[in-house]
MITOR-791909 format. One record per atom (N, C-alpha, C, O, CB): x negated, y, z; residue in one letter. Coordinates in steps of 0.2 Angstrom, whole numbers, padded with zeros to 4 digits, always signed. Glycine has a CB too. Example, Ala and Ser with C-alpha at 12.3 -4.5 7.8 and 13.67 -1.06 7.14 Angstrom:
<nukols>
-0066-0028+0039A-0062-0022+0039A-0066-0016+0039A-0071-0017+0042A-0057-0022+0045A-0064-0011+0035S-0068-0005+0036S-0064+0000+0039S-0067+0006+0040S-0070-0003+0029S
</nukols>
This chain:
<nukols>
-0186+0589-0290M-0191+0591-0285M-0189+0594-0279M-0192+0592-0273M-0195+0597-0288M-0183+0597-0279S-0180+0599-0272S-0179+0593-0267S-0180+0594-0261S-0173+0603-0273S-0177+0587-0271A-0176+0581-0266A-0182+0579-0263A-0182+0578-0257A-0173+0575-0270A-0189+0579-0266I-0194+0578-0263I-0196+0583-0258I-0198+0581-0252I-0199+0578-0267I-0195+0589-0259I-0196+0594-0254I-0192+0593-0248I-0194+0594-0242I-0195+0600-0257I-0185+0592-0249N-0181+0591-0243N-0183+0585-0239N-0183+0585-0233N-0173+0589-0247N-0185+0579-0243L-0188+0573-0239L-0193+0575-0235L-0193+0573-0229L-0190+0568-0244L-0198+0578-0238M-0205+0580-0234M-0202+0584-0228M-0205+0582-0223M-0210+0585-0239M-0198+0589-0229N-0196+0593-0224N-0192+0589-0218N-0193+0590-0212N-0191+0598-0226N-0188+0584-0220S-0186+0579-0215S-0191+0575-0211S-0191+0575-0205S-0181+0574-0218S-0196+0573-0215I-0201+0569-0211I-0205+0573-0207I-0207+0571-0202I-0205+0564-0216I-0206+0580-0209L-0210+0584-0205L-0206+0586-0198L-0209+0586-0193L-0213+0591-0209L-0200+0587-0198L-0196+0588-0193L-0195+0582-0188L-0195+0583-0182L-0189+0590-0195L-0195+0577-0191A-0195+0570-0187A-0201+0569-0183A-0201+0567-0177A-0194+0565-0192A-0206+0571-0186I-0213+0570-0183I-0213+0575-0177I-0215+0573-0172I-0220+0571-0188I-0211+0581-0179N-0212+0587-0174N-0207+0586-0168N-0208+0590-0164N-0210+0594-0179N-0202+0582-0168S-0198+0580-0163S-0202+0577-0158S-0200+0578-0152S-0192+0576-0166S-0207+0573-0160F-0211+0569-0155F-0217+0573-0153F-0219+0572-0147F-0213+0563-0158F-0220+0576-0157T-0227+0580-0155T-0225+0587-0153T-0228+0588-0148T-0232+0581-0162T-0220+0590-0154H-0218+0597-0152H-0224+0601-0153H-0225+0606-0149H-0215+0597-0144H-0227+0600-0158N-0234+0605-0160N-0235+0604-0167N-0236+0599-0169N-0240+0603-0156N-0234+0610-0171Y-0234+0611-0178Y-0241+0608-0180Y-0241+0605-0186Y-0233+0618-0180Y-0246+0609-0177G-0253+0608-0179G-0254+0600-0179G-0256+0598-0184G-0257+0610-0174G-0251+0596-0174L-0252+0589-0173L-0247+0586-0179L-0249+0582-0182L-0250+0586-0166L-0241+0589-0180T-0236+0587-0184T-0240+0587-0191T-0240+0582-0195T-0229+0591-0184T-0243+0592-0193I-0246+0592-0200I-0252+0587-0201I-0253+0584-0206I-0249+0599-0201I-0256+0585-0195I-0261+0580-0196I-0258+0573-0196I-0260+0569-0200I-0266+0580-0189I-0252+0572-0192V-0249+0566-0194V-0246+0565-0201V-0247+0560-0204V-0243+0564-0189V-0242+0570-0203L-0239+0570-0209L-0244+0570-0215L-0243+0566-0220L-0236+0576-0210L-0250+0572-0214T-0256+0571-0219T-0258+0564-0219T-0259+0561-0224T-0262+0575-0217T-0259+0561-0213F-0260+0554-0213F-0255+0550-0217F-0257+0545-0221F-0261+0552-0206F-0248+0551-0216I-0243+0547-0219I-0244+0548-0226I-0243+0543-0230I-0237+0549-0216I-0245+0554-0229I-0245+0555-0236I-0251+0552-0239I-0251+0550-0244I-0244+0564-0238I-0256+0551-0235K-0263+0548-0237K-0262+0541-0238K-0264+0537-0243K-0270+0550-0232K-0258+0538-0233I-0256+0531-0233I-0252+0529-0239I-0253+0524-0243I-0253+0528-0227I-0247+0534-0241I-0242+0532-0246I-0246+0532-0253I-0245+0528-0257I-0236+0537-0246I-0251+0537-0253T-0254+0538-0259T-0261+0534-0260T-0264+0534-0265T-0256+0545-0260T-0263+0531-0255W-0269+0527-0255W-0270+0522-0261W-0276+0522-0264W-0269+0523-0248W-0265+0518-0263P-0266+0513-0269P-0268+0517-0275P-0272+0515-0279P-0260+0509-0270P-0264+0523-0276L-0265+0527-0282L-0272+0530-0282L-0275+0530-0287L-0259+0533-0283L-0274+0533-0276M-0280+0536-0276M-0285+0532-0277M-0290+0533-0280M-0281+0539-0271M-0284+0525-0274S-0290+0521-0275S-0290+0518-0282S-0296+0517-0284S-0290+0515-0270S-0285+0517-0286K-0286+0516-0292K-0289+0521-0297K-0292+0520-0302K-0279+0514-0295K-0288+0527-0295Q-0291+0533-0299Q-0298+0533-0298Q-0302+0534-0302Q-0288+0539-0297Q-0300+0532-0291L-0307+0531-0289L-0311+0526-0293L-0317+0527-0295L-0308+0530-0282L-0308+0520-0293A-0311+0514-0296A-0312+0515-0303A-0317+0513-0307A-0307+0507-0295A-0307+0519-0306S-0307+0520-0313S-0313+0525-0315S-0317+0524-0320S-0301+0522-0316S-0314+0530-0310A-0319+0535-0311A-0326+0532-0310A-0331+0534-0313A-0318+0540-0307A-0326+0526-0306R-0332+0522-0304R-0334+0519-0310R-0340+0519-0313R-0331+0518-0299R-0330+0515-0313A-0331+0511-0319A-0333+0515-0325A-0338+0513-0329A-0324+0507-0321A-0330+0521-0326M-0332+0526-0331M-0339+0528-0330M-0343+0530-0334M-0327+0532-0331M-0341+0529-0324Q-0348+0531-0322Q-0353+0526-0324Q-0358+0527-0327Q-0349+0533-0315Q-0351+0520-0322E-0355+0514-0322E-0357+0512-0330E-0362+0510-0331E-0351+0508-0319E-0352+0514-0334M-0353+0512-0341M-0357+0518-0346M-0358+0517-0352M-0346+0511-0344M-0358+0523-0342Q-0361+0529-0345Q-0367+0527-0348Q-0368+0529-0354Q-0362+0534-0341Q-0372+0524-0346P-0378+0522-0349P-0377+0518-0356P-0381+0520-0361P-0383+0518-0344P-0373+0513-0356E-0371+0510-0362E-0367+0514-0367E-0369+0513-0373E-0367+0504-0360E-0363+0518-0365L-0360+0523-0369L-0364+0527-0373L-0363+0528-0379L-0355+0526-0365L-0369+0530-0370K-0374+0534-0373K-0378+0531-0378K-0380+0534-0383K-0378+0537-0367K-0380+0525-0377K-0384+0521-0382K-0380+0519-0388K-0382+0519-0393K-0387+0514-0378K-0373+0518-0387I-0368+0517-0392I-0368+0523-0396I-0368+0523-0402I-0361+0514-0389I-0367+0528-0392Q-0366+0535-0396Q-0373+0537-0401Q-0372+0540-0406Q-0364+0542-0391Q-0378+0535-0398E-0384+0537-0401E-0385+0532-0407E-0388+0534-0412E-0389+0537-0397E-0383+0526-0406K-0383+0520-0411K-0379+0522-0417K-0381+0522-0423K-0381+0513-0408K-0372+0524-0416Y-0368+0524-0421Y-0366+0532-0422Y-0360+0534-0424Y-0362+0519-0420Y-0370+0536-0421K-0369+0543-0421K-0367+0546-0429K-0364+0551-0429K-0374+0546-0419K-0368+0541-0433N-0367+0543-0441N-0361+0539-0443N-0360+0539-0449N-0373+0542-0445N-0358+0534-0439D-0353+0530-0441D-0348+0530-0436D-0348+0527-0431D-0355+0523-0443D-0342+0534-0437Q-0337+0536-0433Q-0333+0529-0431Q-0331+0528-0426Q-0333+0540-0436Q-0332+0526-0437A-0328+0520-0436A-0331+0514-0431A-0328+0512-0426A-0327+0516-0444A-0337+0513-0433K-0341+0508-0428K-0342+0511-0422K-0342+0507-0417K-0347+0506-0431K-0342+0517-0421L-0343+0521-0414L-0336+0519-0410L-0336+0517-0405L-0346+0530-0414L-0330+0521-0413N-0324+0519-0410N-0323+0512-0408N-0320+0510-0403N-0319+0520-0414N-0325+0507-0413Q-0324+0501-0411Q-0329+0498-0405Q-0327+0494-0401Q-0326+0497-0417Q-0335+0501-0406A-0340+0498-0401A-0338+0502-0394A-0339+0498-0388A-0347+0500-0403A-0335+0507-0394T-0333+0510-0387T-0326+0507-0385T-0326+0506-0379T-0331+0518-0388T-0322+0504-0389M-0316+0500-0387M-0319+0494-0384M-0316+0492-0378M-0312+0499-0392M-0324+0491-0387E-0326+0485-0384E-0330+0486-0377E-0330+0481-0373E-0331+0482-0388E-0333+0492-0376L-0336+0493-0370L-0330+0495-0365L-0331+0492-0359L-0340+0500-0370L-0325+0498-0366W-0320+0499-0362W-0317+0492-0359W-0316+0491-0353W-0314+0503-0365W-0317+0488-0364Q-0313+0481-0363Q-0318+0477-0358Q-0315+0474-0353Q-0313+0477-0370Q-0324+0478-0359K-0330+0475-0355K-0329+0477-0348K-0329+0473-0343K-0337+0477-0358K-0329+0483-0347Y-0328+0486-0340Y-0321+0486-0337Y-0320+0489-0331Y-0331+0493-0340Y-0316+0484-0341N-0309+0484-0340N-0307+0491-0338N-0303+0493-0333N-0308+0479-0333N-0309+0496-0342V-0307+0503-0342V-0302+0505-0346V-0302+0503-0352V-0312+0508-0343V-0297+0509-0344N-0292+0513-0349N-0293+0520-0347N-0291+0522-0341N-0284+0511-0348N-0296+0524-0351P-0297+0531-0349P-0291+0535-0347P-0292+0540-0343P-0299+0534-0355P-0286+0533-0349L-0280+0536-0348L-0277+0535-0341L-0273+0539-0338L-0275+0534-0352L-0279+0528-0339A-0276+0525-0333A-0278+0529-0326A-0275+0529-0320A-0278+0517-0332A-0284+0533-0327G-0287+0537-0321G-0283+0543-0320G-0283+0546-0315G-0294+0538-0322G-0279+0545-0325C-0276+0551-0325C-0269+0550-0322C-0266+0555-0318C-0275+0555-0331C-0266+0544-0323L-0259+0543-0321L-0258+0543-0313L-0253+0546-0311L-0256+0537-0324L-0262+0541-0309P-0261+0541-0302P-0261+0549-0300P-0258+0551-0295P-0266+0537-0297P-0265+0553-0303L-0266+0560-0302L-0259+0563-0303L-0256+0567-0299L-0272+0564-0306L-0256+0562-0309L-0250+0565-0312L-0245+0563-0307L-0240+0568-0305L-0248+0562-0318L-0244+0556-0304I-0239+0554-0299I-0240+0557-0292I-0235+0558-0288I-0239+0547-0299I-0246+0560-0291Q-0247+0563-0285Q-0245+0570-0284Q-0244+0573-0279Q-0254+0562-0283Q-0246+0574-0290L-0244+0581-0291L-0238+0583-0288L-0238+0588-0284L-0245+0583-0298L-0232+0580-0290P-0226+0582-0286P-0226+0581-0279P-0223+0586-0275P-0220+0578-0288P-0229+0576-0275I-0230+0576-0268I-0234+0582-0266I-0232+0585-0261I-0233+0570-0266I-0240+0583-0269L-0244+0589-0267L-0240+0595-0267L-0240+0599-0263L-0251+0591-0271L-0236+0597-0272W-0232+0603-0273W-0227+0603-0268W-0225+0609-0266W-0230+0603-0280W-0224+0598-0266A-0219+0597-0260A-0222+0599-0255A-0219+0604-0251A-0217+0589-0259A-0228+0596-0253M-0231+0598-0247M-0233+0605-0246M-0232+0608-0240M-0237+0595-0247M-0235+0608-0251F-0236+0615-0252F-0230+0620-0250F-0231+0624-0246F-0239+0616-0259F-0224+0618-0253Q-0218+0621-0252Q-0216+0620-0245Q-0214+0625-0242Q-0214+0618-0257Q-0216+0614-0242V-0214+0613-0235V-0218+0617-0230V-0215+0620-0226V-0214+0607-0233V-0225+0616-0231L-0229+0619-0225L-0230+0627-0226L-0232+0630-0221L-0236+0616-0226L-0228+0630-0232R-0228+0636-0233R-0223+0640-0229R-0224+0645-0226R-0227+0637-0239R-0216+0637-0229S-0211+0639-0225S-0206+0633-0222S-0201+0633-0224S-0206+0643-0230S-0208+0630-0217P-0205+0624-0214P-0197+0627-0212P-0196+0632-0209P-0209+0622-0208P-0193+0623-0213E-0186+0624-0210E-0184+0620-0205E-0184+0614-0205E-0182+0624-0215E-0181+0624-0199G-0179+0620-0193G-0184+0618-0188G-0183+0613-0184G-0175+0614-0194G-0190+0621-0189L-0196+0619-0185L-0195+0621-0178L-0193+0627-0177L-0204+0622-0188L-0196+0617-0172T-0196+0619-0165T-0202+0617-0162T-0206+0614-0164T-0189+0615-0161T-0203+0620-0156G-0210+0619-0152G-0215+0624-0154G-0214+0628-0158G-0213+0612-0154G-0221+0622-0151S-0227+0627-0152S-0230+0627-0159S-0230+0621-0162S-0233+0625-0146S-0231+0632-0162T-0235+0633-0168T-0242+0634-0167T-0245+0635-0172T-0232+0638-0172T-0245+0634-0161L-0252+0635-0160L-0255+0628-0160L-0252+0623-0158L-0253+0639-0153L-0262+0629-0163F-0265+0622-0163F-0272+0625-0163F-0275+0628-0168F-0263+0617-0168F-0276+0623-0157L-0283+0625-0156L-0284+0633-0156L-0289+0636-0158L-0288+0622-0161L-0278+0636-0153G-0278+0643-0153G-0276+0646-0159G-0275+0653-0159G-0284+0644-0151G-0275+0643-0164I-0273+0646-0171I-0265+0645-0172I-0262+0640-0171I-0276+0642-0177I-0262+0650-0174D-0255+0650-0176D-0254+0647-0183D-0256+0650-0188D-0252+0657-0176D-0252+0642-0184M-0251+0638-0190M-0246+0642-0195M-0247+0640-0201M-0249+0630-0188M-0242+0645-0193L-0237+0649-0198L-0241+0656-0199L-0237+0660-0202L-0230+0650-0194L-0247+0657-0197Q-0250+0664-0199Q-0255+0663-0204Q-0258+0658-0204Q-0252+0669-0192Q-0256+0668-0208A-0262+0669-0213A-0267+0673-0210A-0265+0677-0206A-0259+0672-0219A-0274+0672-0211L-0279+0675-0208L-0279+0682-0209L-0280+0686-0204L-0286+0672-0211L-0277+0685-0215Q-0276+0692-0215Q-0270+0695-0213Q-0270+0702-0212Q-0277+0693-0222Q-0265+0691-0211T-0259+0694-0208T-0259+0693-0200T-0254+0696-0197T-0254+0691-0212T-0263+0690-0198A-0262+0688-0191A-0265+0694-0187A-0261+0698-0184A-0267+0681-0189A-0271+0695-0187Y-0275+0701-0183Y-0279+0705-0187Y-0283+0709-0185Y-0279+0699-0176Y-0278+0705-0194G-0283+0708-0198G-0290+0704-0198G-0291+0698-0196G-0283+0716-0196G-0295+0708-0199W-0301+0704-0201W-0305+0703-0194W-0310+0699-0194W-0306+0707-0207W-0303+0706-0189Q-0305+0704-0182Q-0301+0700-0178Q-0299+0701-0173Q-0306+0710-0178Q-0300+0694-0180T-0295+0688-0178T-0299+0683-0174T-0305+0683-0173T-0292+0685-0184T-0295+0678-0171Y-0297+0673-0168Y-0302+0669-0172Y-0300+0667-0177Y-0292+0670-0165Y-0308+0667-0168P-0314+0664-0172P-0311+0657-0175P-0313+0655-0180P-0320+0662-0168P-0307+0654-0172G-0303+0648-0175G-0301+0649-0182G-0301+0644-0185G-0297+0645-0170G-0298+0655-0184Y-0295+0655-0191Y-0302+0654-0195Y-0301+0651-0200Y-0291+0662-0192Y-0307+0658-0193W-0313+0658-0198W-0316+0651-0199W-0317+0648-0204W-0319+0662-0196W-0316+0647-0192I-0318+0640-0192I-0314+0636-0197I-0317+0632-0201I-0318+0636-0185I-0308+0637-0197L-0303+0633-0201L-0304+0635-0209L-0304+0631-0214L-0296+0633-0199L-0305+0641-0210V-0307+0643-0217V-0314+0641-0220V-0314+0640-0226V-0306+0650-0217V-0319+0640-0215F-0325+0638-0218F-0325+0630-0218F-0328+0627-0223F-0331+0640-0213F-0321+0627-0214L-0320+0619-0215L-0316+0617-0221L-0317+0612-0224L-0317+0617-0209L-0312+0622-0224S-0308+0621-0229S-0313+0621-0235S-0314+0617-0239S-0302+0627-0230S-0317+0626-0235A-0323+0627-0241A-0328+0621-0240A-0330+0618-0245A-0327+0634-0241A-0330+0619-0234A-0335+0614-0234A-0333+0608-0235A-0337+0604-0238A-0338+0614-0228A-0327+0605-0233T-0325+0599-0234T-0324+0599-0242T-0325+0594-0245T-0319+0598-0229T-0321+0604-0245T-0320+0604-0252T-0327+0603-0256T-0327+0599-0261T-0317+0610-0255T-0332+0606-0254F-0339+0606-0256F-0341+0598-0256F-0343+0595-0261F-0343+0610-0252F-0340+0596-0250L-0343+0588-0249L-0339+0583-0253L-0342+0578-0256L-0343+0586-0241L-0333+0584-0254Y-0329+0580-0258Y-0331+0580-0266Y-0332+0575-0269Y-0321+0581-0257Y-0332+0587-0268Q-0334+0587-0275Q-0341+0585-0277Q-0343+0582-0282Q-0333+0594-0276Q-0345+0586-0271K-0352+0583-0272K-0352+0575-0272K-0355+0572-0277K-0357+0584-0265K-0348+0571-0268I-0348+0565-0269I-0344+0561-0274I-0346+0556-0276I-0346+0563-0264I-0339+0566-0276A-0335+0563-0282A-0337+0565-0289A-0334+0562-0294A-0328+0565-0280A-0342+0568-0289M-0345+0571-0296M-0348+0565-0300M-0353+0562-0298M-0350+0576-0295M-0345+0563-0305T-0348+0558-0309T-0352+0560-0315T-0355+0556-0319T-0343+0554-0312T-0352+0566-0317D-0356+0569-0322D-0359+0575-0320D-0355+0580-0318D-0353+0569-0328D-0366+0576-0322N-0369+0583-0321N-0365+0589-0324N-0366+0594-0321N-0377+0582-0324N-0362+0588-0329S-0357+0594-0333S-0353+0596-0328S-0350+0602-0329S-0353+0591-0339S-0351+0592-0323Q-0346+0594-0317Q-0349+0598-0311Q-0346+0600-0306Q-0342+0587-0314Q-0356+0600-0312R-0360+0603-0306R-0357+0610-0305R-0356+0611-0299R-0367+0605-0308R-0355+0614-0310A-0352+0620-0309A-0345+0620-0305A-0344+0624-0300A-0350+0624-0315A-0341+0614-0306M-0335+0614-0301M-0337+0613-0294M-0333+0615-0290M-0331+0608-0304M-0343+0610-0292T-0345+0609-0286T-0345+0614-0282T-0345+0614-0276T-0350+0605-0286T-0346+0621-0285F-0347+0627-0281F-0341+0631-0283F-0339+0635-0278F-0354+0631-0283F-0338+0630-0289M-0332+0635-0290M-0325+0633-0285M-0321+0637-0283M-0330+0635-0298M-0325+0626-0284M-0319+0624-0281M-0319+0626-0273M-0314+0629-0271M-0319+0617-0281M-0325+0626-0270P-0326+0628-0263P-0324+0636-0262P-0321+0638-0258P-0334+0626-0260P-0327+0640-0267L-0326+0647-0267L-0318+0648-0268L-0315+0652-0265L-0332+0651-0273L-0315+0645-0272L-0308+0645-0274L-0304+0644-0268L-0299+0648-0266L-0305+0640-0279L-0306+0639-0264L-0303+0637-0258L-0304+0641-0253L-0300+0641-0248L-0305+0630-0257L-0309+0645-0252L-0311+0649-0247L-0307+0655-0248L-0305+0658-0243L-0319+0649-0247L-0306+0657-0254Y-0301+0664-0255Y-0294+0662-0254Y-0291+0665-0250Y-0300+0666-0263Y-0292+0656-0256F-0286+0653-0255F-0284+0653-0248F-0279+0655-0246F-0286+0647-0257F-0289+0650-0244S-0288+0649-0237S-0286+0655-0233S-0283+0655-0228S-0294+0645-0234S-0289+0661-0235I-0289+0667-0232I-0281+0670-0233I-0279+0673-0228I-0294+0671-0235I-0278+0668-0238K-0272+0671-0241K-0266+0667-0238K-0261+0671-0237K-0272+0671-0248K-0266+0661-0237V-0261+0656-0235V-0260+0655-0228V-0264+0657-0224V-0261+0651-0238V-0254+0652-0226Q-0253+0650-0220Q-0258+0645-0217Q-0260+0641-0221Q-0245+0647-0220Q-0261+0646-0210S-0265+0641-0208S-0264+0634-0208S-0268+0630-0208S-0266+0643-0202S-0257+0633-0208G-0254+0626-0208G-0257+0623-0215G-0259+0617-0215G-0247+0625-0208G-0256+0626-0220L-0258+0624-0226L-0266+0622-0227L-0269+0617-0229L-0256+0629-0232L-0270+0626-0224V-0277+0625-0223V-0279+0620-0219V-0284+0616-0220V-0281+0632-0221V-0275+0619-0213L-0276+0612-0210L-0275+0607-0213L-0279+0602-0213L-0272+0612-0205L-0269+0606-0217Y-0267+0601-0221Y-0273+0599-0226Y-0275+0594-0227Y-0262+0602-0225Y-0276+0604-0229W-0281+0603-0234W-0287+0601-0231W-0290+0596-0234W-0283+0610-0238W-0289+0603-0225V-0295+0600-0222V-0294+0593-0220V-0299+0589-0221V-0297+0604-0216V-0288+0591-0217V-0287+0584-0215V-0288+0580-0221V-0291+0574-0221V-0281+0584-0212V-0284+0582-0227S-0284+0579-0233S-0291+0577-0235S-0292+0572-0237S-0280+0582-0238S-0294+0582-0236N-0301+0582-0238N-0305+0576-0234N-0308+0571-0237N-0305+0589-0238N-0305+0577-0227L-0308+0572-0223L-0306+0565-0225L-0310+0560-0226L-0307+0573-0216L-0299+0564-0226L-0297+0557-0227L-0298+0555-0235L-0299+0549-0236L-0289+0556-0225L-0299+0559-0239S-0301+0558-0246S-0309+0555-0246S-0311+0551-0249S-0300+0563-0250S-0312+0559-0242L-0320+0558-0241L-0320+0551-0239L-0324+0547-0242L-0324+0563-0236L-0317+0549-0234A-0317+0542-0231A-0316+0537-0236A-0319+0532-0237A-0313+0542-0225A-0310+0539-0240Q-0307+0534-0245Q-0312+0533-0250Q-0314+0527-0251Q-0300+0537-0249Q-0316+0538-0252H-0321+0538-0258H-0326+0534-0255H-0328+0529-0259H-0323+0546-0259H-0329+0534-0249L-0334+0530-0247L-0332+0523-0246L-0337+0519-0246L-0337+0533-0241L-0326+0521-0244I-0324+0515-0243I-0323+0511-0251I-0326+0506-0252I-0316+0515-0240I-0320+0515-0255V-0318+0511-0262V-0326+0511-0266V-0327+0506-0270V-0313+0517-0267V-0330+0516-0264N-0337+0515-0268N-0343+0513-0263N-0349+0515-0264N-0338+0522-0270N-0341+0509-0259R-0347+0507-0254R-0351+0502-0258R-0357+0501-0255R-0345+0504-0248R-0349+0498-0263R-0354+0494-0266R-0359+0497-0270R-0357+0503-0273R-0350+0489-0269R-0365+0494-0271P-0370+0498-0275P-0368+0498-0282P-0364+0494-0284P-0377+0495-0274P-0370+0504-0286M-0369+0505-0293M-0372+0500-0297M-0378+0498-0296M-0371+0511-0294M-0369+0498-0303K-0372+0494-0308K-0377+0497-0312K-0382+0494-0315K-0367+0491-0312K-0376+0504-0313G-0380+0508-0316G-0379+0516-0314G-0375+0517-0310G-0379+0508-0324G-0382+0520-0317A-0381+0527-0316A-0382+0531-0321A-0385+0529-0326A-0386+0529-0311A-0378+0537-0321V-0378+0542-0327V-0385+0544-0328V-0388+0547-0323V-0373+0548-0326V-0389+0543-0333S-0396+0544-0335S-0396+0551-0338S-0392+0553-0342S-0399+0539-0339S-0401+0555-0336E-0402+0562-0340E-0409+0561-0343E-0414+0560-0340E-0402+0567-0335E-0408+0561-0350E-0413+0561-0355E-0414+0568-0359E-0419+0568-0363E-0412+0555-0359E
</nukols>
């Protein structure tokens, strides 16, 4: 894990040697990370989309074979093959991305060897909202915190594939709102930019019409 963290820090310093601004460095680094993880995330989104499209047929199978577990399992497997879906395949890209996300968190929390300005849009990217000037702080801090929660809500909203996930649509933004107040603003900027790029990727991957939709009966 330390090797990934050191690599990320080296990339951050290399970008910063051109931008001389920590905020711009974070934005460029976020773009690079998104490009690297784009194929993995696209595969995860495609898998989630396929699982969503097959829900109406899956519900019919579950109702038809609710008293016969063996036939239910067989019919479910056939449905997965029809849609070319592997339920575990959607989790693999996320597991691969977790070390990168953790490394980004460690690097942006306390970058080593950083030079140049740490101010971006009037916000010190190495400061946290509560430790900067107390609660009467520069308005840009609050704008960044709000964007963190708002972009999280938007992504959760469009990425929701099942109505049972509705609670997470509201819980995650609230958690991120609290998180954004506590951590360095550089981390919050990374999260906002990452959310915006994820929103764009989701719209690109899912631009074609749905074959079906999750029905509520």
